[in-house]
KOLVOMAR-782751 format. One record per residue (C-alpha): residue in three letters; z, x, y. Coordinates in steps of 0.05 Angstrom, whole numbers, padded with zeros to 5 digits, always signed. Each point is the difference from the previous one (the first is absolute). Example, Ala and Ser with C-alpha at 12.3 -4.5 7.8 and 13.67 -1.06 7.14 Angstrom:
! residues 2
ALA+00156+00246-00090SER-00013+00027+00069
//
This chain:
! residues 253
UNK-00105-00700-00367UNK-00037+00003+00066UNK+00030+00050+00049UNK+00012-00029+00071UNK-00032+00038+00058UNK+00056+00040+00036UNK-00041-00001+00065UNK-00002+00076+00005UNK-00068+00033+00004UNK-00015+00042-00061UNK-00019+00061+00041UNK+00069-00002+00034UNK+00032+00001-00070UNK-00043+00056-00025UNK+00011+00042+00062UNK+00075-00010-00003UNK+00003+00023-00074UNK-00040+00061+00017UNK+00044+00019+00057UNK+00063-00003-00037UNK-00021+00028-00068UNK+00030+00068+00014UNK+00061-00024+00042UNK+00070+00026-00012UNK+00059-00046+00008UNK+00030-00010+00068UNK+00070+00035+00003UNK+00062-00045+00002UNK+00049+00057+00014UNK+00066-00025+00027UNK-00019-00070-00021UNK-00052-00003+00055UNK-00076+00002-00003UNK-00032+00059+00038UNK-00072-00011+00025UNK-00022+00073+00000UNK+00025+00014-00070UNK-00045+00000-00063UNK-00045+00054+00023UNK-00014-00018+00071UNK+00047+00051+00035UNK-00013+00071-00026UNK+00033+00067+00010UNK-00051+00050+00030UNK+00041+00056-00029UNK-00004-00016-00074UNK-00039-00065-00006UNK+00059-00040-00027UNK+00011-00071+00023UNK+00052-00004+00055UNK+00062-00034-00020UNK+00046-00047+00041UNK+00069+00030+00004UNK+00064-00025+00036UNK+00038+00044+00048UNK+00061-00009+00046UNK-00010-00014+00072UNK+00038-00007+00066UNK+00057-00048+00006UNK-00002-00012-00074UNK-00068-00027+00001UNK-00042+00020-00060UNK-00075+00019+00005UNK-00054+00008-00052UNK-00048+00058+00002UNK-00063+00016-00041UNK+00011+00068-00030UNK-00035+00045-00049UNK+00029-00017-00069UNK-00012+00070-00025UNK+00048+00026+00052UNK+00052-00054-00017UNK-00005+00016-00075UNK-00008+00075+00001UNK+00030+00026+00065UNK-00025+00021+00069UNK-00044+00058-00028UNK-00039-00048-00046UNK-00050-00021+00053UNK-00021+00031+00066UNK+00000-00066+00040UNK+00070-00010+00027UNK-00006-00058+00049UNK+00026-00069-00017UNK-00028-00062+00033UNK+00038-00063+00023UNK-00025-00056-00044UNK-00002-00053+00056UNK-00041+00047+00046UNK-00051+00023-00051UNK-00010-00070-00028UNK-00010-00029+00071UNK-00051+00054+00016UNK-00038-00015-00065UNK+00001-00074+00013UNK-00022+00005+00071UNK-00062+00039-00021UNK-00018-00046-00055UNK+00013-00068+00034UNK-00038+00027+00063UNK-00059+00013-00045UNK+00004-00067-00033UNK+00001-00035+00067UNK-00065+00034+00020UNK-00052-00019-00052UNK-00056+00040+00032UNK+00044+00062-00001UNK+00019-00014-00072UNK-00073-00005-00022UNK-00017+00064+00036UNK+00059+00037-00034UNK-00020-00029-00067UNK-00074+00023+00009UNK+00025+00070+00018UNK+00045+00004-00061UNK-00058-00019-00043UNK-00045+00053+00029UNK+00054+00052-00011UNK+00002-00018-00072UNK-00076+00004-00007UNK+00003+00070+00030UNK+00056+00020-00045UNK-00044-00016-00062UNK-00053+00049+00025UNK-00067-00013-00032UNK-00011-00044-00059UNK+00065-00018-00034UNK-00034-00029-00063UNK-00032+00069-00009UNK+00066+00034+00010UNK+00033-00041-00050UNK-00055+00012-00050UNK+00007+00074+00011UNK+00073+00000-00019UNK-00012-00045-00060UNK-00053+00047-00023UNK+00048+00058+00007UNK+00052-00036-00041UNK-00050-00013-00056UNK-00020+00073+00003UNK+00073+00021-00009UNK+00006-00044-00062UNK-00064+00033-00027UNK+00025+00070+00012UNK+00070-00015-00030UNK-00033-00026-00064UNK-00045+00063-00003UNK+00058+00048+00010UNK+00038-00034-00054UNK-00059+00008-00046UNK-00005+00074+00019UNK+00072+00011-00019UNK-00005-00037-00066UNK-00062+00045-00018UNK+00041+00062+00020UNK-00048+00018+00059UNK+00061+00002+00047UNK+00074+00009-00015UNK+00055-00051+00018UNK+00022+00040+00064UNK-00072-00006+00025UNK-00004-00072-00018UNK+00066-00015+00035UNK-00024+00037+00064UNK-00065-00037+00000UNK+00032-00067-00013UNK+00049+00012+00055UNK-00053+00015+00051UNK-00038-00064-00024UNK+00062-00040+00013UNK+00005+00024+00072UNK-00073-00015+00010UNK+00014-00071-00029UNK+00059-00014+00044UNK-00038+00022+00063UNK-00059-00046-00019UNK+00046-00058-00012UNK+00035+00008+00068UNK-00067+00004+00035UNK-00028-00060-00038UNK+00063-00040+00016UNK-00001+00017+00074UNK-00074-00018+00004UNK+00011-00068-00035UNK+00060-00014+00044UNK-00040+00014+00064UNK-00058-00044-00025UNK+00050-00056-00016UNK+00034+00006+00068UNK-00065-00001+00037UNK-00026-00061-00039UNK+00063-00038+00012UNK+00000+00013+00074UNK-00075-00019+00005UNK+00011-00063-00043UNK+00067-00026+00019UNK+00022+00027+00067UNK-00019-00059+00045UNK+00018-00054-00054UNK+00070+00031-00012UNK+00019+00003+00072UNK-00029-00066+00022UNK+00065-00039-00015UNK+00039+00046+00047UNK-00049+00005+00056UNK-00001-00076+00002UNK+00074-00004+00015UNK+00026-00011+00070UNK+00041+00056+00030UNK+00065-00040-00010UNK-00016-00011-00072UNK-00019+00073-00011UNK+00066+00025+00030UNK+00036-00050-00047UNK-00026+00036-00062UNK+00059+00022-00044UNK+00012+00072-00027UNK-00037-00013-00065UNK-00061-00028+00037UNK-00001+00058+00049UNK+00006+00048-00058UNK-00060-00032-00035UNK-00041+00005+00066UNK+00016+00074+00002UNK-00027+00007-00070UNK-00064-00040+00015UNK-00013+00045+00063UNK+00014+00061-00042UNK+00053+00022+00049UNK+00034+00066-00007UNK+00052+00026+00045UNK+00007+00074-00009UNK+00053+00049+00031UNK-00024+00063+00037UNK+00033+00065+00015UNK-00001-00016+00076UNK+00044-00062-00013UNK-00058-00048+00013UNK-00022-00051-00048UNK-00074-00007-00021UNK-00022-00071-00018UNK-00065-00003-00039UNK-00041-00050-00042UNK-00047-00053+00032UNK+00032+00024+00064UNK+00022+00069+00024UNK+00052+00019+00053UNK+00054+00052+00016UNK+00068-00025+00020UNK+00056+00039+00032UNK+00071-00022+00010UNK+00072+00026-00007UNK+00054-00017-00048
//
């Protein structure tokens, strides 16, 4: 059966799939969707995802605050970051920053280019050589493991020595795996930005300001994911917004 053309450019579809492959679901706490949930808003004290939590207000009006879930679950001593953030204020600050960027395509292209350059610098040197180095180290670990087992079987080392050697090899294996995974993740992120950045953002930059402001919570959340937005708390009670853009925001409760 022939499949009709959906009218959506293939590079947009590929870019969108790449952007959301590691997404976590948007929170529906209190039967409402929260645009900074799902790993966008993070606690700078412990790294956990900030959680929308209701609280009583003046004149019987309830407010919702983003709070560290570790403190909610395990008490005030579980995390060093104590401040809570009014949901409506921090969400408005994040959207003001993102929508302003999308309304200025030249600034957006500059910010995207800067982020790509930062990713290149983070790779430091030839990433393919780095990945090959860690793969070679993993192969060497496997060879040594087999050799030590043969030595134990031949009585050249006892089982306590074998256990110690295998334990040391396992630590080396885990370290090499972590480094290999980190190198591959940085390579994939850089390749995705270089390949898909402009194509993925094109549908949004083409919107008129009124249509951009009319985007619903799910659409705004998806934009935050595309732009790699991270809102992170700081000890001085400011918020640091990073990703394709970078800015510091200060405000009260």
